[in-house]
PASETI-794282 format. One record per residue (C-alpha): x, y, z; residue number from 0; residue in three letters. Coordinates in steps of 0.001 Angstrom, whole numbers, plus 524288, in hexadecimal, padded with zeros to 5 digits. Layout:
<atom c1="X" c2="Y" c3="Z" num="NUM" residuo="ALA"/>
...
This chain:
<atom c1="7F9E8" c2="34E1A" c3="72E53" num="0" residuo="UNK"/>
<atom c1="805E5" c2="34965" c3="7349E" num="1" residuo="UNK"/>
<atom c1="807CF" c2="3467B" c3="7442B" num="2" residuo="UNK"/>
<atom c1="811A1" c2="35130" c3="74543" num="3" residuo="UNK"/>
<atom c1="807CB" c2="35B74" c3="73F22" num="4" residuo="UNK"/>
<atom c1="7FF10" c2="357EE" c3="748C1" num="5" residuo="UNK"/>
<atom c1="80632" c2="358ED" c3="7549C" num="6" residuo="UNK"/>
<atom c1="80B8C" c2="364E2" c3="74F9E" num="7" residuo="UNK"/>
<atom c1="7FCCB" c2="36A07" c3="74D3B" num="8" residuo="UNK"/>
<atom c1="7F7A8" c2="363A9" c3="75A17" num="9" residuo="UNK"/>
<atom c1="80260" c2="36AB8" c3="760DA" num="10" residuo="UNK"/>
<atom c1="7FF78" c2="37723" c3="75B3B" num="11" residuo="UNK"/>
<atom c1="7F03B" c2="37561" c3="75DAE" num="12" residuo="UNK"/>
<atom c1="7F3C7" c2="373A7" c3="76C11" num="13" residuo="UNK"/>
<atom c1="7F951" c2="37EDE" c3="76DB7" num="14" residuo="UNK"/>
<atom c1="7EFCA" c2="3875C" c3="767EF" num="15" residuo="UNK"/>
<atom c1="7E855" c2="39015" c3="770BE" num="16" residuo="UNK"/>
<atom c1="7DA92" c2="38F8D" c3="773E0" num="17" residuo="UNK"/>
<atom c1="7D67A" c2="39886" c3="76C61" num="18" residuo="UNK"/>
<atom c1="7DD0E" c2="39330" c3="75F8B" num="19" residuo="UNK"/>
<atom c1="7D799" c2="386B4" c3="7636C" num="20" residuo="UNK"/>
<atom c1="7C9F0" c2="38D55" c3="7651B" num="21" residuo="UNK"/>
<atom c1="7CB2A" c2="39458" c3="757F3" num="22" residuo="UNK"/>
<atom c1="7CD60" c2="38571" c3="75144" num="23" residuo="UNK"/>
<atom c1="7C04E" c2="37FFF" c3="757AD" num="24" residuo="UNK"/>
<atom c1="7B824" c2="38D3F" c3="75466" num="25" residuo="UNK"/>
<atom c1="7BC95" c2="38AC2" c3="746B4" num="26" residuo="UNK"/>
<atom c1="7B969" c2="37C33" c3="7451C" num="27" residuo="UNK"/>
<atom c1="7AD11" c2="37E93" c3="74B58" num="28" residuo="UNK"/>
<atom c1="7A8CA" c2="388DE" c3="7417D" num="29" residuo="UNK"/>
<atom c1="7AF5A" c2="38312" c3="73581" num="30" residuo="UNK"/>
<atom c1="7AC1D" c2="37428" c3="738B0" num="31" residuo="UNK"/>
<atom c1="79E3C" c2="375BA" c3="7412B" num="32" residuo="UNK"/>
<atom c1="79B9D" c2="36721" c3="73E9A" num="33" residuo="UNK"/>
<atom c1="7A7E3" c2="361BB" c3="74134" num="34" residuo="UNK"/>
<atom c1="7A9FD" c2="369B2" c3="74F2E" num="35" residuo="UNK"/>
<atom c1="79C12" c2="3668D" c3="75347" num="36" residuo="UNK"/>
<atom c1="79F48" c2="358FA" c3="75293" num="37" residuo="UNK"/>
<atom c1="7AD2D" c2="35913" c3="75927" num="38" residuo="UNK"/>
<atom c1="7A8EA" c2="361E4" c3="7636F" num="39" residuo="UNK"/>
<atom c1="79B30" c2="35DA0" c3="764F0" num="40" residuo="UNK"/>
<atom c1="7950F" c2="34F76" c3="76390" num="41" residuo="UNK"/>
<atom c1="7A242" c2="34A37" c3="761DD" num="42" residuo="UNK"/>
<atom c1="7A896" c2="34E46" c3="76DD2" num="43" residuo="UNK"/>
<atom c1="79BE9" c2="34BB1" c3="77558" num="44" residuo="UNK"/>
<atom c1="79AF5" c2="33DF9" c3="76FC5" num="45" residuo="UNK"/>
<atom c1="7A7CD" c2="33D6E" c3="776FD" num="46" residuo="UNK"/>
<atom c1="7A618" c2="3432E" c3="783F5" num="47" residuo="UNK"/>
<atom c1="79978" c2="33A76" c3="78592" num="48" residuo="UNK"/>
<atom c1="7A368" c2="32EB6" c3="78582" num="49" residuo="UNK"/>
<atom c1="7B0A6" c2="335EF" c3="78CA4" num="50" residuo="UNK"/>
<atom c1="7AED9" c2="345B3" c3="78EFC" num="51" residuo="UNK"/>
<atom c1="7BF65" c2="343C7" c3="7903F" num="52" residuo="UNK"/>
<atom c1="7BFDA" c2="33DF0" c3="78206" num="53" residuo="UNK"/>
<atom c1="7B6C4" c2="348BB" c3="77E91" num="54" residuo="UNK"/>
<atom c1="7BF86" c2="352F6" c3="7812B" num="55" residuo="UNK"/>
<atom c1="7CA6A" c2="34CF6" c3="77AB7" num="56" residuo="UNK"/>
<atom c1="7C3E6" c2="34C3B" c3="76ED5" num="57" residuo="UNK"/>
<atom c1="7C026" c2="35ADE" c3="76E5D" num="58" residuo="UNK"/>
<atom c1="7CF28" c2="35DFF" c3="771C0" num="59" residuo="UNK"/>
<atom c1="7D252" c2="353BA" c3="76713" num="60" residuo="UNK"/>
<atom c1="7CAE6" c2="35B00" c3="75E3F" num="61" residuo="UNK"/>
<atom c1="7CF1E" c2="36857" c3="75F35" num="62" residuo="UNK"/>
<atom c1="7DC22" c2="360E9" c3="75D4B" num="63" residuo="UNK"/>
<atom c1="7D740" c2="35BF7" c3="74F6A" num="64" residuo="UNK"/>
<atom c1="7D0EC" c2="36A8B" c3="74CFE" num="65" residuo="UNK"/>
<atom c1="7DED5" c2="370B2" c3="7515C" num="66" residuo="UNK"/>
<atom c1="7E618" c2="366FF" c3="74608" num="67" residuo="UNK"/>
<atom c1="7DC2C" c2="367F1" c3="73CE3" num="68" residuo="UNK"/>
<atom c1="7DDD3" c2="37700" c3="73DE5" num="69" residuo="UNK"/>
<atom c1="7ED16" c2="376EC" c3="73F09" num="70" residuo="UNK"/>
<atom c1="7EE09" c2="36CAD" c3="73367" num="71" residuo="UNK"/>
<atom c1="7E2BE" c2="36FF2" c3="7294A" num="72" residuo="UNK"/>
<atom c1="7DFC8" c2="37D28" c3="72B50" num="73" residuo="UNK"/>
<atom c1="7D40F" c2="382E1" c3="72E45" num="74" residuo="UNK"/>
<atom c1="7C857" c2="37BC4" c3="72FC1" num="75" residuo="UNK"/>
<atom c1="7BFF7" c2="37C98" c3="72416" num="76" residuo="UNK"/>
<atom c1="7B157" c2="37CEA" c3="72475" num="77" residuo="UNK"/>
<atom c1="7A9D0" c2="37117" c3="72533" num="78" residuo="UNK"/>
<atom c1="79FFF" c2="36CA6" c3="71C2D" num="79" residuo="UNK"/>
<atom c1="794AA" c2="36884" c3="72606" num="80" residuo="UNK"/>
<atom c1="78EE4" c2="36019" c3="71AC9" num="81" residuo="UNK"/>
<atom c1="79B96" c2="35837" c3="71774" num="82" residuo="UNK"/>
<atom c1="7A003" c2="357CE" c3="7266E" num="83" residuo="UNK"/>
<atom c1="7912B" c2="35050" c3="72956" num="84" residuo="UNK"/>
<atom c1="7931D" c2="347BF" c3="71CCF" num="85" residuo="UNK"/>
<atom c1="7A0EC" c2="34358" c3="721DA" num="86" residuo="UNK"/>
<atom c1="79DE1" c2="340C9" c3="72F00" num="87" residuo="UNK"/>
<atom c1="793E0" c2="335C6" c3="7289A" num="88" residuo="UNK"/>
<atom c1="79CB6" c2="330F3" c3="7201B" num="89" residuo="UNK"/>
<atom c1="7A76A" c2="33068" c3="72A19" num="90" residuo="UNK"/>
<atom c1="79C10" c2="32912" c3="731DD" num="91" residuo="UNK"/>
<atom c1="79C33" c2="32033" c3="72949" num="92" residuo="UNK"/>
<atom c1="7A9F4" c2="31E05" c3="727A0" num="93" residuo="UNK"/>
<atom c1="7AEFA" c2="31D7E" c3="736B0" num="94" residuo="UNK"/>
<atom c1="7A3D3" c2="31259" c3="73823" num="95" residuo="UNK"/>
<atom c1="7AA7F" c2="30B09" c3="72B97" num="96" residuo="UNK"/>
<atom c1="7B732" c2="30AA1" c3="7301F" num="97" residuo="UNK"/>
<atom c1="7B69E" c2="307E5" c3="73D6E" num="98" residuo="UNK"/>
<atom c1="7AEB7" c2="2FBE3" c3="73A78" num="99" residuo="UNK"/>
<atom c1="7A511" c2="2FDB5" c3="744F3" num="100" residuo="UNK"/>
<atom c1="798F1" c2="30068" c3="73D92" num="101" residuo="UNK"/>
<atom c1="79270" c2="2F3FB" c3="7365D" num="102" residuo="UNK"/>
<atom c1="79287" c2="2F769" c3="72803" num="103" residuo="UNK"/>
<atom c1="792B5" c2="2EFAE" c3="71A11" num="104" residuo="UNK"/>
<atom c1="7A1F8" c2="2ED8A" c3="71748" num="105" residuo="UNK"/>
<atom c1="79FD0" c2="2F42D" c3="70A0A" num="106" residuo="UNK"/>
<atom c1="79B3E" c2="30104" c3="70EEE" num="107" residuo="UNK"/>
<atom c1="7A5FB" c2="301B5" c3="71B07" num="108" residuo="UNK"/>
<atom c1="7AEEA" c2="2FF1F" c3="71130" num="109" residuo="UNK"/>
<atom c1="7A95A" c2="30B0C" c3="70962" num="110" residuo="UNK"/>
<atom c1="7A85D" c2="31365" c3="7140F" num="111" residuo="UNK"/>
<atom c1="7B65C" c2="3106E" c3="71932" num="112" residuo="UNK"/>
<atom c1="7BC61" c2="313B4" c3="70B50" num="113" residuo="UNK"/>
<atom c1="7B4C4" c2="31F82" c3="70C95" num="114" residuo="UNK"/>
<atom c1="7BA81" c2="322F0" c3="71799" num="115" residuo="UNK"/>
<atom c1="7C967" c2="31DE0" c3="71247" num="116" residuo="UNK"/>
<atom c1="7C73E" c2="32693" c3="7064B" num="117" residuo="UNK"/>
<atom c1="7C42D" c2="33408" c3="70E08" num="118" residuo="UNK"/>
<atom c1="7CF72" c2="330E4" c3="716F2" num="119" residuo="UNK"/>
<atom c1="7D871" c2="32EDC" c3="70B18" num="120" residuo="UNK"/>
<atom c1="7D3F1" c2="33DFC" c3="707D9" num="121" residuo="UNK"/>
<atom c1="7D618" c2="34545" c3="71368" num="122" residuo="UNK"/>
<atom c1="7E03F" c2="34955" c3="71D51" num="123" residuo="UNK"/>
<atom c1="7DDC4" c2="342F3" c3="729C7" num="124" residuo="UNK"/>
<atom c1="7E7F4" c2="34738" c3="7345B" num="125" residuo="UNK"/>
<atom c1="7EA45" c2="3387B" c3="736DA" num="126" residuo="UNK"/>
<atom c1="7F4A5" c2="33E65" c3="7430C" num="127" residuo="UNK"/>
<atom c1="7E85C" c2="34581" c3="74872" num="128" residuo="UNK"/>
<atom c1="7E021" c2="33A18" c3="74A19" num="129" residuo="UNK"/>
<atom c1="7EA09" c2="331E5" c3="74F8C" num="130" residuo="UNK"/>
<atom c1="7ECC8" c2="33C5F" c3="75877" num="131" residuo="UNK"/>
<atom c1="7DFEC" c2="33D6D" c3="75C6C" num="132" residuo="UNK"/>
<atom c1="7DD95" c2="32E5A" c3="75F17" num="133" residuo="UNK"/>
<atom c1="7EB67" c2="32F0F" c3="767C1" num="134" residuo="UNK"/>
<atom c1="7E554" c2="3392D" c3="7702A" num="135" residuo="UNK"/>
<atom c1="7D7E0" c2="3346A" c3="7705A" num="136" residuo="UNK"/>
<atom c1="7DDEB" c2="325D0" c3="7752A" num="137" residuo="UNK"/>
<atom c1="7E6B8" c2="32C63" c3="77EEA" num="138" residuo="UNK"/>
<atom c1="7DDA8" c2="33483" c3="7845E" num="139" residuo="UNK"/>
<atom c1="7D28F" c2="328E2" c3="78672" num="140" residuo="UNK"/>
<atom c1="7DCE1" c2="32061" c3="78D68" num="141" residuo="UNK"/>
<atom c1="7DCB3" c2="32A46" c3="799AD" num="142" residuo="UNK"/>
<atom c1="7CE28" c2="3258A" c3="79CCD" num="143" residuo="UNK"/>
<atom c1="7C44B" c2="31A01" c3="79A92" num="144" residuo="UNK"/>
<atom c1="7B8BA" c2="32506" c3="79859" num="145" residuo="UNK"/>
<atom c1="7C0F7" c2="32877" c3="78CDB" num="146" residuo="UNK"/>
<atom c1="7C34B" c2="31C13" c3="7862D" num="147" residuo="UNK"/>
<atom c1="7B5C4" c2="31B83" c3="7841E" num="148" residuo="UNK"/>
<atom c1="7B500" c2="3273A" c3="77B2F" num="149" residuo="UNK"/>
<atom c1="7C158" c2="323E9" c3="7743F" num="150" residuo="UNK"/>
<atom c1="7BD42" c2="31DA7" c3="76621" num="151" residuo="UNK"/>
<atom c1="7B2B3" c2="32A1F" c3="76616" num="152" residuo="UNK"/>
<atom c1="7BDFE" c2="33492" c3="76725" num="153" residuo="UNK"/>
<atom c1="7C658" c2="32E39" c3="75D68" num="154" residuo="UNK"/>
<atom c1="7BAE2" c2="32C63" c3="753C4" num="155" residuo="UNK"/>
<atom c1="7B679" c2="3393E" c3="755D0" num="156" residuo="UNK"/>
<atom c1="7C414" c2="33ED3" c3="75523" num="157" residuo="UNK"/>
<atom c1="7C7FF" c2="338C4" c3="7481D" num="158" residuo="UNK"/>
<atom c1="7B988" c2="33D03" c3="74347" num="159" residuo="UNK"/>
<atom c1="7BC91" c2="34B28" c3="744C9" num="160" residuo="UNK"/>
<atom c1="7C8BC" c2="34A9B" c3="73EDC" num="161" residuo="UNK"/>
<atom c1="7C39F" c2="3438B" c3="732D8" num="162" residuo="UNK"/>
<atom c1="7B989" c2="34D93" c3="73211" num="163" residuo="UNK"/>
<atom c1="7C148" c2="35900" c3="73363" num="164" residuo="UNK"/>
<atom c1="7C878" c2="35438" c3="72857" num="165" residuo="UNK"/>
<atom c1="7BDED" c2="351E6" c3="7217E" num="166" residuo="UNK"/>
<atom c1="7B9B0" c2="35F9C" c3="72371" num="167" residuo="UNK"/>
<atom c1="7C7FB" c2="364A2" c3="71FBE" num="168" residuo="UNK"/>
<atom c1="7C584" c2="35BBF" c3="712D9" num="169" residuo="UNK"/>
<atom c1="7B910" c2="3607D" c3="70E71" num="170" residuo="UNK"/>
<atom c1="7BEB9" c2="36F89" c3="71451" num="171" residuo="UNK"/>
<atom c1="7C9D4" c2="36E61" c3="707B6" num="172" residuo="UNK"/>
<atom c1="7D3DF" c2="36DC4" c3="711E5" num="173" residuo="UNK"/>
């Protein structure tokens, strides 16, 4: 995905009617229930415990992500719940290895980082979308001290939701 393509899709998404956006959200809820429940449930609730305004931004940006993927990759595939749970377990370990914040044996860390990089090489992660999300979160957080505390959590969860959504599309053969 190119930056120009992202800008066009975001502009189109923002111009959609409420009914069209509701249809996208409803379709995501039916086809990707784990993803939808995590994003619109536990994850946004967790952010709200730190900063309610950042949770609202998270939900708005999650809707942007759904609009972008719907336009860019086509209709949402049906989520395989077991595959999603397995993926999230792997991603949790991979993120801990990549972050360097969790103590672990160097060989194990290298293995997990290698696995993360190998998976990334086979996916079409929309880097401009991830960069756009980071800029939006950092900009919004800069307007209030209460928001800054939720910045790392919000940014990380947005990254994870994009990576997870890409995995759902990959496993769905798209």
